[in-house]
C-alpha positions in Angstrom: 0.0 -0.1 0.0 1.1 3.6 -0.4 -0.1 6.8 1.3 0.0 9.9 -0.8 0.2 13.0 1.0 -1.6 15.9 -1.4 0.5 18.7 -2.4 -0.4 22.1 -3.9 -1.2 21.4 -7.7 -2.1 17.6 -7.3 -4.9 16.5 -8.9 -6.6 13.0 -8.8 -5.6 12.4 -12.5 -2.0 13.1 -11.7 -2.0 11.0 -8.6 -3.8 8.0 -10.6 -1.1 8.3 -13.5 1.6 8.5 -10.7 0.6 5.1 -9.2 -1.1 3.5 -12.0 -4.4 3.1 -10.1 -7.8 4.0 -11.7 -9.2 7.4 -10.8 -12.6 5.8 -9.6 -10.6 3.4 -7.3 -8.8 6.3 -5.6 -12.1 8.2 -5.2 -14.0 5.1 -3.9 -11.5 4.1 -1.2 -10.9 7.6 0.1 -14.7 8.7 -0.1 -13.9 11.6 -2.4 -17.1 13.3 -3.4 -15.3 15.0 -6.3 -12.0 15.7 -8.0 -11.4 18.5 -5.7 -8.1 18.1 -3.2 -6.6 20.1 -0.4 -2.8 20.2 0.6 -2.1 17.8 3.6 -4.9 15.4 2.7 -3.8 11.9 3.1 -4.8 9.5 0.3 -4.8 5.7 0.6 -3.5 4.2 -2.7 -4.4 0.5 -3.1 -1.5 -0.4 -5.4 -0.2 -3.9 -6.0 2.3 -4.2 -3.2 2.0 -6.9 -0.5 0.0 -6.6 2.6 2.0 -5.1 5.4 2.7 -6.2 9.0 4.7 -4.4 11.8 7.4 -5.6 14.1 9.3 -4.0 17.0 12.9 -5.0 17.0 14.5 -7.2 19.9 17.9 -8.1 20.9 19.2 -10.9 18.6 16.6 -10.5 15.8 18.2 -10.7 12.3 16.3 -10.0 9.0 16.6 -13.7 8.0 14.6 -14.5 11.0 12.0 -11.9 9.9 11.9 -13.3 6.5 11.3 -16.9 7.5 8.8 -16.0 10.4 6.7 -13.9 8.3 7.0 -15.7 4.8 8.9 -12.7 3.3 12.4 -11.9 1.9 15.3 -10.0 3.1 15.2 -7.8 -0.2 11.5 -7.0 0.3 12.1 -6.2 4.1 15.2 -3.9 3.2 13.0 -2.2 0.3 10.2 -1.4 2.8 12.5 0.0 5.4 14.9 2.4 3.7 18.0 3.4 5.6 18.1 0.3 7.8 21.6 -1.3 8.2 20.8 -5.1 7.6 23.6 -6.2 10.1 22.8 -3.5 12.9 19.2 -3.8 13.5 18.3 -1.1 16.1 16.7 -2.7 19.2 13.4 -0.9 19.7 13.2 -0.1 16.2 10.3 -0.3 14.1 9.9 -2.4 11.0 7.4 -3.0 8.2 7.3 -6.5 6.7 5.9 -6.9 3.4 3.9 -10.4 3.6 0.9 -12.3 2.6 0.8 -13.6 6.0 -1.3 -11.2 7.3 -1.9 -10.4 11.3 -4.9 -12.0 12.4 -7.1 -10.0 15.0 -10.6 -9.8 16.0 -12.9 -6.7 15.6 -15.7 -5.4 17.5 -17.9 -2.8 16.1 -20.6 -0.8 18.2 -24.1 -0.3 16.5 -27.0 2.0 17.8 -30.0 -0.3 17.8 -33.6 0.9 16.9 -36.4 -0.2 14.6 -35.9 0.7 11.0 -32.2 1.4 11.5 -30.8 2.4 7.9 -27.4 0.8 9.0 -28.0 -2.8 8.3 -27.1 -2.6 4.7 -23.6 -1.1 5.9 -23.3 -4.1 8.2 -23.6 -6.4 5.4 -21.3 -4.5 3.4 -18.6 -4.6 6.1 -19.4 -8.1 7.6 -16.0 -9.6 6.3 -14.3 -7.2 8.6 -16.5 -7.7 11.8 -16.0 -10.3 14.3 -18.5 -9.1 16.9 -21.4 -6.6 16.7 -21.9 -4.7 20.0 -25.6 -3.9 19.9 -26.0 -0.6 21.8 -27.6 -0.6 24.2 -29.5 -2.5 26.8 -29.9 -0.8 30.3 -31.7 -1.8 33.6 -33.9 -0.4 36.4 -32.6 -0.2 40.0 -34.4 -3.3 40.6 -32.5 -5.1 38.0 -35.1 -5.4 35.2 -33.9 -5.2 31.7 -34.8 -2.0 29.5 -34.3 -3.6 26.1 -33.1 -2.4 22.8 -34.8 -2.7 19.5 -32.5 -5.3 18.3 -34.4 -7.9 15.9 -33.3 -6.4 12.7 -29.7 -6.3 13.8 -29.8 -9.7 15.0 -31.3 -10.9 11.9 -28.4 -9.2 9.8 -26.0 -10.9 12.2 -27.1 -14.4 11.5 -27.1 -13.8 7.8 -23.8 -12.5 7.8 -21.7 -14.6 10.3 -21.4 -12.1 12.9 -21.5 -12.8 16.5 -23.5 -10.4 18.3 -22.9 -9.1 21.9 -25.7 -7.5 24.2 -24.3 -4.0 25.2 -25.2 -3.4 28.9 -24.8 0.1 30.3 -25.7 2.3 33.1 -27.6 4.5 30.5 -30.3 6.5 31.7 -32.2 9.5 30.1 -29.4 9.3 27.2 -26.6 9.7 29.6 -24.4 7.5 31.8 -25.9 7.6 35.5 -23.6 7.1 38.6 -26.7 6.7 40.6 -28.1 3.9 38.5 -24.8 2.1 38.7 -24.4 2.5 42.3 -27.9 1.1 42.9 -27.5 -2.0 40.8 -24.3 -3.0 42.4 -26.1 -4.0 45.5 -26.1 -7.6 46.0 -29.9 -8.4 45.5 -30.5 -6.1 42.4 -27.2 -7.3 40.7 -28.3 -10.8 41.1 -31.6 -10.0 39.3 -29.7 -8.2 36.7 -27.3 -11.1 36.1 -30.2 -13.6 35.9 -32.2 -11.3 33.3 -29.0 -11.1 31.2 -28.3 -14.5 31.1 -32.0 -15.5 30.2 -32.3 -12.9 27.4 -28.9 -13.6 25.6 -29.9 -17.3 25.7 -33.4 -16.4 24.3 -32.3 -13.8 21.5 -29.2 -15.9 20.4 -26.4 -13.3 21.5 -22.9 -14.6 21.7 -22.3 -13.0 25.0 -22.4 -9.4 26.8 -20.4 -6.2 26.4 -20.2 -4.2 29.7 -20.2 -0.6 29.3 -20.6 1.2 32.6 -19.3 4.8 33.0 -19.0 7.1 36.0 -19.4 4.2 38.7 -18.5 5.7 42.0 -15.0 4.8 42.9 -15.8 3.4 46.3 -17.8 0.7 44.5 -14.7 -0.9 42.8 -15.0 -4.2 44.8 -18.9 -4.3 44.2 -18.2 -3.7 40.1 -15.4 -6.8 40.4 -17.8 -8.9 42.1 -20.6 -8.1 39.8 -18.3 -8.9 36.8 -17.4 -12.4 38.5 -20.9 -13.6 39.1 -21.9 -12.3 35.6 -19.0 -14.4 34.0 -19.8 -17.5 36.2 -23.4 -17.2 35.1 -22.6 -16.7 31.5 -20.4 -20.1 31.4 -18.9 -20.3 27.9 -20.6 -17.2 26.5 -18.5 -14.1 26.1 -18.0 -11.4 28.6 -16.4 -8.3 27.3 -15.5 -5.3 29.1 -15.2 -1.8 27.8 -12.7 0.3 30.5 -11.7 3.9 30.4 -8.1 4.5 29.7 -5.6 5.1 32.2 -1.9 4.9 32.7 -1.8 4.1 36.2 -4.1 2.7 39.1 -5.8 5.6 41.2 -8.6 4.1 43.1 -10.0 7.5 44.1 -10.2 8.7 40.6 -13.8 9.7 39.9 -13.7 8.4 36.3 -11.4 5.3 36.2 -11.0 4.5 40.1 -13.7 1.7 39.9 -11.7 -0.4 37.4 -9.3 -2.7 38.7 -7.6 -3.6 35.4 -5.7 -6.9 36.8 -8.9 -8.4 38.3 -11.0 -7.4 35.4 -8.3 -9.1 33.0 -8.7 -12.3 35.1 -12.4 -12.4 34.8 -13.5 -11.4 31.4 -12.8 -13.1 28.0 -12.1 -9.7 26.3 -11.2 -6.2 27.9 -11.2 -3.3 25.5 -9.2 -0.2 26.6 -11.2 3.2 25.5 -7.9 4.6 23.9 -10.2 7.5 22.1 -11.0 9.9 25.0 -7.8 11.9 25.2 -9.8 14.7 23.0 -13.6 14.9 23.9 -16.6 16.7 23.0 -16.7 19.0 26.2 -13.0 19.6 26.2 -10.8 21.9 24.5 -9.8 21.0 20.7 -7.0 18.1 21.0 -6.4 14.9 19.2 -8.8 12.1 20.0 -6.4 9.4 20.4 -2.7 10.8 20.4 -0.3 7.9 19.5 1.9 8.8 22.5 -1.0 8.5 25.0 -2.3 5.4 23.3 1.3 4.0 23.8 1.1 5.0 27.5 -2.1 3.3 28.0 -1.1 0.3 26.4 2.1 0.0 28.5 -0.1 0.1 31.7 -2.7 -2.2 30.3 -0.4 -4.9 29.1 1.4 -4.8 32.5 -2.1 -5.8 34.1 -4.0 -7.9 31.5 -2.7 -10.5 29.0 -2.4 -8.7 25.6 -4.3 -11.7 24.0 -7.2 -10.8 25.8 -6.8 -7.1 25.4 -8.4 -4.6 22.5 -7.7 -1.1 21.8 -10.6 1.1 20.9 -10.4 2.9 17.5 -12.5 5.9 16.5 -14.4 6.2 13.3 -15.2 10.0 14.0 -13.8 13.3 14.6 -14.8 16.3 16.4 -15.8 19.8 15.3 -15.3 22.7 17.8 -17.0 26.0 17.3 -14.5 28.8 18.6 -14.0 30.0 21.1 -15.1 27.0 22.9 -17.9 27.8 25.5 -18.3 26.0 28.9 -21.9 24.9 28.0 -21.5 23.7 24.4 -19.9 20.4 23.2 -18.0 19.7 20.0 -20.1 18.3 17.2 -19.2 14.6 16.6 -18.9 13.8 12.9 -17.6 10.9 10.8 -14.1 10.6 9.7 -15.3 11.1 6.0 -17.4 14.1 7.0 -14.4 15.8 8.7 -12.1 15.0 5.5 -14.8 16.4 3.3 -15.3 19.6 5.1 -11.9 20.5 4.7 -11.9 20.0 1.1 -15.4 21.7 0.8 -13.8 24.7 2.7 -10.7 24.5 0.8 -8.3 24.7 3.8 -5.1 22.6 4.1 -5.1 19.7 6.5 -2.2 20.0 9.0 -0.6 16.9 10.7 0.7 16.7 14.2 3.7 14.2 13.9 4.0 13.5 17.6 0.3 12.7 18.0 0.1 11.4 14.7 -3.2 13.4 14.2 -4.7 15.3 11.3 -6.6 18.6 12.0 -7.2 21.9 10.4 -9.4 25.1 11.1 -12.2 26.7 8.7 -14.8 29.2 8.9 -18.3 28.7 8.8 -20.4 32.0 8.7 -19.0 34.2 11.3 -17.6 31.6 13.4 -14.1 29.7 13.4 -13.9 26.0 13.8 -11.3 23.5 14.7 -11.6 19.8 13.7 -9.6 17.0 14.9 -10.0 13.6 13.4 -8.3 10.2 12.1 -7.0 9.3 8.6 -5.2 6.5 6.9 -2.0 7.9 8.0 -2.9 8.1 11.8 -5.0 4.7 11.9 -1.8 3.0 10.5 0.2 4.2 13.3 -2.3 2.7 15.6 -2.3 -0.6 13.8 1.4 -0.7 14.1 1.1 -0.2 17.8 -1.7 -2.9 18.1 0.6 -5.4 16.3 3.8 -4.7 18.1 1.9 -5.1 21.4 0.5 -8.3 20.1 -3.2 -7.3 21.0 -6.2 -9.4 20.3 -7.8 -6.7 18.2 -9.8 -3.4 18.3 -13.0 -2.0 18.7 -14.5 0.7 16.6 -17.0 3.4 17.7 -19.3 3.2 15.7 -20.7 1.7 12.5 -22.8 4.7 11.5 -19.7 6.7 11.2 -18.1 6.5 7.6 -14.3 5.9 7.4 -13.7 4.2 3.9 -9.8 4.4 4.3 -10.0 2.3 7.6 -12.0 -0.4 5.9 -10.0 -0.8 2.8 -6.9 -1.0 4.9 -8.3 -3.6 7.0 -9.6 -5.6 3.9 -6.0 -5.6 2.3 -3.8 -5.9 5.5 -5.6 -7.7 8.4 -6.9 -11.3 8.6 -10.2 -10.7 10.7 -11.1 -13.9 12.6 -14.5 -14.8 12.2 
């Protein structure tokens, strides 16, 4: 694969000729609405090169070992890593390995559940790249009774397309995560009722398991939350228990957001734990990268010290944020798809900047009298995240969420990743 950074004067025709790739292919995989381009735009060029894998060099490694392990060749590896000294591989250095032996991983995509959803066709289109579909969201009353999602159409689509559905269970109340609801359900009696209701419903509806998305749980309920997960897993038996955990780089049990999460205990109990590495920049905060790569690596360093990497997923965003400036305390940024973020820059004719340290694209534009700041992902930034995922040997990734269009990502996955089904 190739990533082309658009420069002043580039046209789609010129780029297509440069790489000998049809114009229609470039436009389709990058979601271009027209031939218009802006400087700084990263385009995914699906050329005839081999799929790529990533590896971080360890002491004693040799290129011949890589060639044998990854079914590649030394000349191919050298060509993909210009400037590397073949007999002096830098320990800790990052290598690209061209190979048909693609990295195998699991994926989990969140999808909103409601009757008449227009996204089931998109689900069918992407089915080959989806292991689990997390149906968002079921909730519950303070007594432990379920508040069900309208999931019939989605479950039917999962059955038709060999996708394993997971019931998302969250402390969602009146369109927000409720600390009070979480605190109430974690008492012994109502949580037992909830666990029984979850087990009964997933059996009845054919779910492969449950995805827990509890947020803002009071930190003093840490032990109760862990007990809830342990009891739930015992009830589920062989069905999957997947946990979505706020990202953190250390354990502070008093922390209002992450204190209730005992990573080590959760890692022992759950089949899959996904760390939410998509919240560095958030809607209610200042304009910032959603998932700067240096922060994601700090989170993974801590997470893999507590949880087996083969039970661990990292979260990736299919969205960006558009902030109206100056940011007002009472307003949130608009959450938009990566494709919308890209095309707003093109429609506004503004160049896209790229923060190399964060590995994050961003730009500013004007709408009416207001200035806007946009941070989002693109093919360059997600490639850096797939590199990190492979170097940490993670089980896979979660995506928030299906309705957000990011064609570059799915084209990359289809070409370079073996998604476990």
